[in-house]
Residue frames as qw, qx, qy, qz and C-alpha x, y, z in Angstrom:
[[0.617, -0.774, -0.109, 0.095, 51.44, 33.12, -16.70],
 [0.357, 0.797, -0.348, 0.341, 54.53, 35.26, -16.35],
 [0.713, -0.052, -0.520, 0.467, 57.49, 34.19, -14.17],
 [0.047, 0.345, -0.284, 0.893, 57.03, 37.55, -12.46],
 [0.659, -0.479, -0.274, -0.512, 53.79, 36.30, -10.93],
 [0.388, -0.618, 0.532, -0.430, 54.04, 35.53, -7.22],
 [0.747, -0.174, 0.604, -0.216, 53.14, 31.84, -7.30],
 [0.785, 0.491, -0.319, -0.201, 54.99, 29.88, -9.94],
 [0.838, -0.385, 0.378, 0.076, 57.01, 26.71, -9.64],
 [0.625, -0.060, 0.561, 0.539, 58.58, 26.11, -13.05],
 [0.369, 0.830, 0.042, -0.416, 59.10, 28.48, -15.98],
 [0.731, 0.168, 0.417, 0.514, 60.55, 28.09, -19.45],
 [0.061, 0.868, -0.077, -0.488, 62.30, 30.95, -21.21],
 [0.354, 0.685, -0.502, -0.392, 63.16, 30.83, -24.90],
 [0.626, -0.193, 0.755, -0.035, 62.83, 27.05, -24.82],
 [0.671, 0.503, -0.346, -0.420, 63.53, 25.28, -28.09],
 [0.663, -0.233, 0.712, 0.002, 63.85, 21.53, -28.46],
 [0.551, 0.534, -0.478, -0.428, 65.08, 19.95, -31.70],
 [0.691, -0.155, 0.702, -0.072, 64.70, 16.20, -32.26],
 [0.666, 0.266, 0.632, 0.293, 65.82, 14.49, -35.46],
 [0.283, 0.064, 0.353, 0.890, 66.56, 17.83, -37.06],
 [0.182, -0.613, -0.533, -0.553, 63.00, 19.07, -36.46],
 [0.082, -0.220, 0.418, -0.878, 61.94, 21.73, -33.98],
 [0.380, -0.402, -0.823, -0.131, 59.34, 20.02, -31.80],
 [0.354, -0.777, -0.451, 0.259, 59.02, 22.72, -29.16],
 [0.334, 0.310, 0.028, 0.890, 59.50, 26.48, -29.42],
 [0.352, -0.800, -0.485, -0.021, 58.18, 28.44, -26.42],
 [0.242, 0.639, -0.189, 0.705, 59.39, 31.97, -25.70],
 [0.089, -0.268, 0.587, -0.759, 57.90, 32.15, -22.21],
 [0.708, -0.345, -0.444, -0.427, 55.59, 30.02, -20.11],
 [0.001, -0.318, 0.769, -0.554, 55.29, 29.19, -16.43],
 [0.599, -0.334, -0.691, -0.230, 53.29, 26.77, -14.31],
 [0.416, -0.670, 0.155, -0.594, 51.72, 27.60, -10.98],
 [0.144, 0.250, -0.864, 0.413, 52.74, 26.11, -7.66],
 [0.348, 0.220, 0.730, -0.546, 49.05, 25.48, -6.98],
 [0.632, 0.470, 0.106, -0.607, 45.96, 24.47, -8.93],
 [0.702, 0.129, 0.670, 0.205, 45.57, 22.26, -12.00],
 [0.268, 0.637, -0.353, -0.630, 46.85, 23.27, -15.42],
 [0.809, 0.244, 0.534, 0.025, 45.81, 21.06, -18.32],
 [0.028, -0.513, 0.564, 0.646, 47.95, 20.91, -21.45],
 [0.729, 0.453, 0.478, -0.188, 45.90, 20.14, -24.55],
 [0.213, 0.667, -0.476, -0.532, 46.80, 19.78, -28.21],
 [0.906, 0.315, -0.132, -0.250, 46.77, 17.35, -31.12],
 [0.925, -0.139, 0.194, 0.296, 49.23, 14.50, -31.55],
 [0.679, 0.290, 0.110, 0.665, 52.73, 15.80, -32.21],
 [0.055, -0.938, -0.133, -0.314, 52.04, 19.16, -30.60],
 [0.365, 0.504, -0.506, 0.597, 54.93, 18.73, -28.12],
 [0.635, -0.633, -0.017, -0.443, 52.98, 18.00, -24.94],
 [0.938, -0.295, -0.067, 0.171, 55.07, 15.08, -23.68],
 [0.626, 0.363, -0.143, 0.675, 58.29, 16.79, -24.78],
 [0.154, -0.723, 0.105, -0.665, 57.28, 19.78, -22.67],
 [0.805, -0.563, 0.021, -0.188, 56.78, 17.61, -19.58],
 [0.907, -0.015, -0.076, 0.414, 60.14, 15.93, -20.09],
 [0.370, 0.562, -0.119, 0.730, 61.75, 19.35, -20.42],
 [0.424, -0.734, 0.074, -0.526, 60.15, 20.59, -17.21],
 [0.904, -0.422, 0.067, -0.006, 61.50, 17.54, -15.38],
 [0.126, -0.800, 0.561, 0.172, 64.96, 17.97, -16.87],
 [0.833, 0.001, 0.550, 0.062, 64.90, 14.69, -18.83],
 [0.691, 0.481, 0.305, 0.445, 66.12, 16.29, -22.04],
 [0.361, -0.432, 0.064, 0.824, 68.53, 19.08, -22.87],
 [0.414, 0.831, 0.300, -0.221, 67.00, 21.94, -24.86],
 [0.653, 0.420, 0.206, 0.596, 68.66, 23.23, -28.02],
 [0.142, 0.407, -0.095, 0.897, 68.14, 26.75, -26.66],
 [0.487, -0.597, -0.079, -0.632, 66.63, 28.50, -23.67],
 [0.176, 0.190, -0.831, 0.493, 66.26, 27.21, -20.15],
 [0.581, -0.549, -0.552, -0.236, 63.91, 25.84, -17.52],
 [0.005, -0.438, 0.481, -0.759, 63.82, 27.77, -14.24],
 [0.599, -0.407, -0.690, -0.021, 62.66, 26.00, -11.10],
 [0.163, -0.571, 0.269, -0.758, 61.54, 28.21, -8.22],
 [0.866, -0.395, -0.242, -0.190, 61.50, 25.41, -5.66],
 [0.446, -0.774, 0.438, -0.094, 63.70, 24.88, -2.59],
 [0.730, -0.245, 0.621, 0.149, 64.85, 21.42, -3.74],
 [0.112, 0.460, -0.605, -0.640, 65.12, 22.29, -7.42],
 [0.541, 0.130, -0.649, -0.518, 64.18, 19.51, -9.84],
 [0.195, -0.082, -0.942, 0.261, 63.55, 17.16, -6.88],
 [0.280, 0.315, 0.484, -0.767, 60.44, 19.25, -6.18],
 [0.595, 0.354, -0.278, -0.666, 59.07, 18.23, -9.59],
 [0.495, -0.057, 0.865, -0.059, 57.63, 14.71, -9.93],
 [0.467, 0.316, -0.481, -0.671, 56.63, 13.11, -13.23],
 [0.652, 0.084, 0.721, -0.216, 54.19, 10.24, -13.74],
 [0.064, 0.244, -0.728, -0.637, 54.53, 8.61, -17.15],
 [0.714, 0.076, -0.220, -0.661, 51.64, 7.30, -19.21],
 [0.886, -0.023, -0.463, -0.004, 53.06, 3.82, -18.64],
 [0.528, -0.804, 0.219, -0.163, 54.09, 3.71, -14.97],
 [0.498, 0.495, -0.657, 0.276, 57.68, 2.86, -14.10],
 [0.767, -0.514, 0.160, -0.348, 57.42, 0.29, -11.30],
 [0.053, -0.517, 0.849, -0.098, 59.88, -2.03, -9.59],
 [0.693, -0.035, -0.677, -0.246, 59.37, -5.80, -9.75],
 [0.151, 0.014, -0.774, 0.614, 58.44, -5.76, -6.09],
 [0.106, -0.618, -0.767, 0.138, 55.33, -5.42, -3.97],
 [0.026, -0.856, -0.273, -0.438, 53.28, -2.24, -3.75],
 [0.572, -0.812, -0.025, 0.115, 54.66, -1.67, -0.26],
 [0.732, -0.241, 0.240, 0.590, 58.26, -2.20, -1.42],
 [0.386, 0.576, 0.316, 0.648, 57.83, 0.28, -4.28],
 [0.235, -0.916, -0.140, -0.294, 56.68, 2.92, -1.82],
 [0.722, -0.621, 0.089, 0.290, 59.47, 2.10, 0.61],
 [0.697, 0.149, 0.245, 0.657, 62.05, 2.48, -2.16],
 [0.168, 0.736, 0.207, 0.622, 60.87, 6.00, -3.04],
 [0.478, -0.862, -0.083, -0.148, 60.57, 7.07, 0.59],
 [0.786, -0.390, 0.118, 0.465, 64.12, 5.93, 1.33],
 [0.554, 0.362, 0.246, 0.708, 65.39, 7.86, -1.68],
 [0.037, -0.793, -0.139, -0.592, 63.83, 11.08, -0.40],
 [0.212, 0.409, -0.564, 0.685, 65.42, 10.61, 3.00],
 [0.710, -0.493, -0.056, -0.500, 62.61, 9.30, 5.22],
 [0.156, -0.500, 0.799, -0.295, 64.27, 7.65, 8.26],
 [0.359, 0.002, -0.925, -0.125, 63.86, 3.87, 8.57],
 [0.023, -0.243, -0.801, 0.547, 61.86, 4.25, 11.77],
 [0.351, 0.424, 0.226, -0.804, 59.27, 6.41, 10.00],
 [0.146, 0.135, -0.772, -0.604, 58.90, 4.34, 6.82],
 [0.032, -0.347, -0.937, 0.015, 55.96, 2.24, 8.01],
 [0.103, 0.629, 0.462, -0.617, 53.91, 5.28, 9.02],
 [0.190, 0.511, -0.313, -0.778, 54.50, 7.02, 5.69],
 [0.099, 0.023, -0.905, -0.413, 53.75, 3.86, 3.71],
 [0.036, 0.478, 0.853, -0.209, 50.46, 3.30, 5.51],
 [0.145, 0.634, 0.192, -0.735, 49.49, 6.92, 4.92],
 [0.199, 0.389, -0.558, -0.706, 50.16, 6.65, 1.18],
 [0.040, -0.148, -0.973, -0.175, 48.37, 3.30, 0.92],
 [0.093, 0.592, 0.691, -0.405, 45.29, 4.79, 2.52],
 [0.134, 0.607, -0.050, -0.782, 45.44, 8.01, 0.55],
 [0.305, 0.375, -0.617, -0.621, 45.57, 6.15, -2.77],
 [0.858, 0.024, 0.162, -0.487, 43.19, 3.31, -1.82],
 [0.610, 0.441, -0.657, -0.030, 45.90, 0.66, -2.04],
 [0.486, -0.487, 0.594, -0.417, 45.61, -0.85, 1.45],
 [0.909, 0.027, 0.346, -0.230, 44.28, -4.19, 0.25],
 [0.825, 0.543, -0.099, 0.119, 46.99, -4.42, -2.41],
 [0.237, -0.888, 0.393, -0.002, 50.01, -3.58, -0.25],
 [0.546, -0.423, 0.710, 0.136, 51.68, -6.99, -0.58],
 [0.803, 0.478, 0.356, -0.003, 50.72, -7.70, -4.17],
 [0.557, -0.095, 0.390, 0.727, 53.47, -7.53, -6.86],
 [0.158, 0.607, 0.022, -0.779, 53.18, -4.17, -8.59],
 [0.133, 0.258, -0.703, -0.650, 53.40, -5.76, -12.05],
 [0.058, -0.297, -0.947, -0.106, 50.28, -7.84, -11.33],
 [0.159, 0.499, 0.434, -0.733, 48.06, -4.84, -10.65],
 [0.437, 0.708, 0.538, 0.138, 45.41, -3.66, -13.07],
 [0.399, 0.485, 0.150, 0.764, 46.11, -0.55, -15.15],
 [0.278, -0.818, -0.132, -0.486, 44.15, 1.69, -12.80],
 [0.785, -0.601, -0.041, 0.144, 45.84, 0.21, -9.74],
 [0.733, 0.051, 0.069, 0.675, 49.25, 0.73, -11.29],
 [0.160, 0.650, 0.119, 0.733, 48.45, 4.36, -12.00],
 [0.531, -0.802, -0.088, -0.258, 47.32, 4.87, -8.41],
 [0.836, -0.370, 0.024, 0.403, 50.59, 3.33, -7.22],
 [0.547, 0.349, 0.117, 0.752, 52.56, 5.56, -9.60],
 [0.145, -0.792, -0.110, -0.583, 50.73, 8.58, -8.17],
 [0.740, -0.670, -0.058, 0.021, 51.43, 7.39, -4.63],
 [0.795, -0.085, 0.058, 0.597, 55.13, 7.07, -5.49],
 [0.287, 0.568, 0.121, 0.762, 55.14, 10.57, -6.95],
 [0.402, -0.804, -0.106, -0.425, 53.34, 12.02, -3.93],
 [0.847, -0.421, -0.129, 0.297, 55.83, 10.25, -1.65],
 [0.594, 0.215, 0.000, 0.776, 58.43, 12.65, -3.03],
 [0.151, -0.766, -0.379, 0.497, 56.39, 15.57, -1.63],
 [0.420, 0.256, 0.363, 0.791, 56.66, 17.51, -4.90],
 [0.096, 0.475, 0.194, -0.853, 55.71, 21.12, -5.32],
 [0.539, 0.442, -0.265, -0.667, 54.74, 20.41, -8.92],
 [0.620, 0.032, 0.784, -0.032, 53.27, 17.12, -10.18],
 [0.337, 0.430, -0.510, -0.664, 53.53, 16.38, -13.91],
 [0.647, 0.144, 0.717, -0.214, 51.10, 13.81, -15.32],
 [0.179, 0.336, -0.645, -0.662, 51.36, 12.44, -18.86],
 [0.661, -0.015, -0.462, -0.591, 47.95, 11.07, -19.86],
 [0.161, -0.270, 0.861, -0.399, 47.52, 9.09, -16.64],
 [0.614, 0.209, 0.607, -0.459, 44.07, 7.74, -17.60],
 [0.350, 0.438, -0.526, -0.640, 44.65, 7.11, -21.32],
 [0.434, 0.091, -0.858, -0.259, 44.06, 3.35, -21.17],
 [0.070, 0.076, 0.825, -0.555, 41.73, 3.15, -18.17],
 [0.145, -0.550, -0.767, -0.297, 38.03, 2.42, -17.95],
 [0.178, -0.716, -0.137, -0.661, 35.69, 5.12, -16.58],
 [0.732, -0.657, -0.172, -0.048, 35.70, 3.79, -13.00],
 [0.779, -0.186, -0.040, 0.598, 39.50, 3.60, -12.82],
 [0.299, 0.489, 0.122, 0.810, 39.77, 7.03, -14.45],
 [0.393, -0.787, -0.192, -0.435, 37.44, 8.50, -11.83],
 [0.797, -0.531, -0.116, 0.262, 39.67, 7.14, -9.04],
 [0.626, 0.069, 0.063, 0.774, 42.77, 8.69, -10.60],
 [0.032, 0.655, 0.206, 0.727, 40.96, 12.00, -11.14],
 [0.589, -0.768, -0.210, -0.139, 39.95, 12.02, -7.47],
 [0.769, -0.343, -0.032, 0.539, 43.61, 11.64, -6.47],
 [0.405, 0.362, 0.166, 0.823, 44.59, 14.50, -8.78],
 [0.250, -0.775, -0.226, -0.535, 41.97, 16.76, -7.23],
 [0.733, -0.653, -0.155, 0.113, 43.07, 15.77, -3.73],
 [0.699, -0.055, 0.018, 0.713, 46.72, 16.49, -4.50],
 [0.159, 0.533, 0.177, 0.812, 45.75, 19.94, -5.78],
 [0.486, -0.775, -0.245, -0.321, 43.57, 20.60, -2.70],
 [0.781, -0.532, -0.075, 0.318, 46.54, 19.78, -0.49],
 [0.141, -0.909, 0.179, 0.349, 48.65, 22.42, -2.22],
 [0.560, -0.174, 0.617, 0.525, 50.51, 20.58, -4.99],
 [0.386, 0.592, -0.232, -0.669, 50.59, 22.26, -8.37],
 [0.695, 0.150, 0.699, 0.080, 49.49, 19.86, -11.12],
 [0.308, 0.525, -0.441, -0.659, 50.29, 19.92, -14.83],
 [0.668, 0.161, 0.715, -0.130, 48.16, 17.34, -16.65],
 [0.208, 0.311, -0.636, -0.675, 48.58, 16.33, -20.29],
 [0.504, 0.270, 0.784, -0.242, 45.44, 14.72, -21.67],
 [0.054, -0.068, -0.663, -0.744, 43.60, 14.12, -24.93],
 [0.148, -0.544, -0.825, 0.023, 40.32, 13.78, -23.05],
 [0.030, -0.417, -0.095, -0.903, 38.53, 17.10, -23.47],
 [0.620, -0.603, -0.361, -0.349, 35.79, 16.05, -21.03],
 [0.756, -0.354, -0.321, 0.448, 38.44, 15.30, -18.43],
 [0.354, 0.174, -0.050, 0.917, 40.06, 18.66, -19.08],
 [0.305, -0.566, -0.245, -0.725, 36.72, 20.37, -18.52],
 [0.743, -0.555, -0.369, -0.054, 36.29, 18.53, -15.21],
 [0.773, -0.361, -0.176, 0.491, 39.75, 19.21, -13.83],
 [0.505, 0.302, 0.044, 0.807, 41.36, 22.26, -15.39],
 [0.171, -0.827, -0.280, 0.457, 41.65, 25.64, -13.80],
 [0.082, 0.761, -0.357, -0.535, 44.09, 26.84, -16.44],
 [0.869, 0.344, 0.343, 0.095, 44.56, 25.54, -20.00],
 [0.098, -0.640, 0.528, 0.549, 47.67, 25.66, -22.15],
 [0.834, 0.454, 0.289, -0.122, 46.96, 24.70, -25.76],
 [0.324, -0.509, 0.605, 0.520, 49.93, 23.56, -27.84],
 [0.771, 0.581, 0.241, -0.102, 49.94, 23.37, -31.62],
 [0.744, 0.573, -0.116, 0.324, 52.96, 22.48, -33.75],
 [0.701, -0.036, -0.323, 0.635, 55.28, 22.92, -30.80],
 [0.091, 0.283, -0.117, 0.948, 54.08, 26.38, -29.87],
 [0.048, 0.431, 0.691, -0.579, 51.66, 27.83, -27.34],
 [0.019, 0.433, 0.585, 0.686, 48.65, 28.73, -29.45],
 [0.405, -0.647, -0.174, -0.622, 46.59, 29.79, -26.44],
 [0.372, -0.100, -0.739, 0.553, 46.76, 30.04, -22.66],
 [0.357, -0.427, -0.103, -0.824, 43.71, 31.00, -20.63],
 [0.423, -0.108, 0.683, -0.585, 41.62, 30.23, -17.55],
 [0.174, 0.125, 0.963, 0.161, 39.69, 27.04, -18.24],
 [0.299, 0.641, 0.601, -0.372, 36.25, 28.65, -18.19],
 [0.243, 0.750, -0.172, -0.590, 37.31, 31.23, -20.78],
 [0.045, -0.355, 0.827, 0.433, 39.10, 28.70, -22.97],
 [0.188, 0.250, 0.946, 0.085, 36.19, 26.28, -23.22],
 [0.271, 0.715, 0.473, -0.437, 33.56, 29.02, -23.59],
 [0.471, 0.876, 0.041, -0.091, 35.32, 30.94, -26.34],
 [0.748, -0.224, 0.297, 0.550, 38.75, 29.76, -27.50],
 [0.129, 0.865, -0.089, -0.476, 40.56, 32.59, -29.24],
 [0.106, -0.489, 0.722, 0.478, 42.99, 30.72, -31.47],
 [0.719, 0.293, -0.334, -0.534, 41.80, 29.06, -34.69],
 [0.429, 0.247, -0.867, 0.054, 43.74, 25.89, -33.80],
 [0.130, 0.011, 0.798, -0.588, 42.06, 25.58, -30.40],
 [0.618, 0.249, 0.149, -0.731, 38.61, 26.15, -31.90],
 [0.669, 0.320, -0.572, -0.350, 39.26, 23.48, -34.51],
 [0.221, 0.190, -0.914, 0.281, 40.52, 21.06, -31.85],
 [0.313, 0.113, 0.663, -0.671, 37.46, 21.48, -29.63],
 [0.680, 0.356, 0.006, -0.641, 35.21, 21.07, -32.65],
 [0.835, -0.014, 0.549, 0.029, 36.93, 17.81, -33.56],
 [0.652, 0.756, -0.033, -0.044, 38.57, 19.17, -36.70],
 [0.181, 0.705, -0.672, 0.133, 42.13, 18.49, -35.47],
 [0.807, -0.043, -0.589, -0.005, 43.21, 14.93, -34.71],
 [0.664, -0.719, 0.123, -0.163, 43.49, 14.03, -31.02]]
């Protein structure tokens, strides 16, 4: 997707990231839409997580830049890590903390918290310590905290990697709902079945480069790059 397209939120141009003397990401041009779900696939070490961190501004590239076409800049980009970052407080207090940081007035906090609790099916857990939640519950709270920021682009780094099928289905439902409500989603996953269920666009990374980018239906029906074909056939390690 070119940055010249009408609806894009974040674009990289000539992006190169070097870690430990090794180039782990080298992308001449790539952008992510302000709507819909883009899934980033690729084998271990392909640069998927590094790409997300670069889009969020968590690392400085060796070359190139990240352009953010959002009114609030990087604050319009929210990132949910594979292992959620949660405060040692209740579910409700975690949400209140994020809402205060984004400027929600004190008098409106309760209304926003209740809305997020309901949206992410956390009502019954509102007063439970976040660190005592199950893995799926923690991921739903992490998503609620990200959505509290009202991002234009939501970055998700393998949010269901350690979850059972039922918990994964709940998280996937939240991802779909966020996209339906107009948030662009970039999802990194190793789960090809999940990618088939959720993706509208696929970016396939291999050895730090974009080996293929295509609409999901085209990618899964007939991947054009040898690396992508090998990955889908199980000949590249997940």
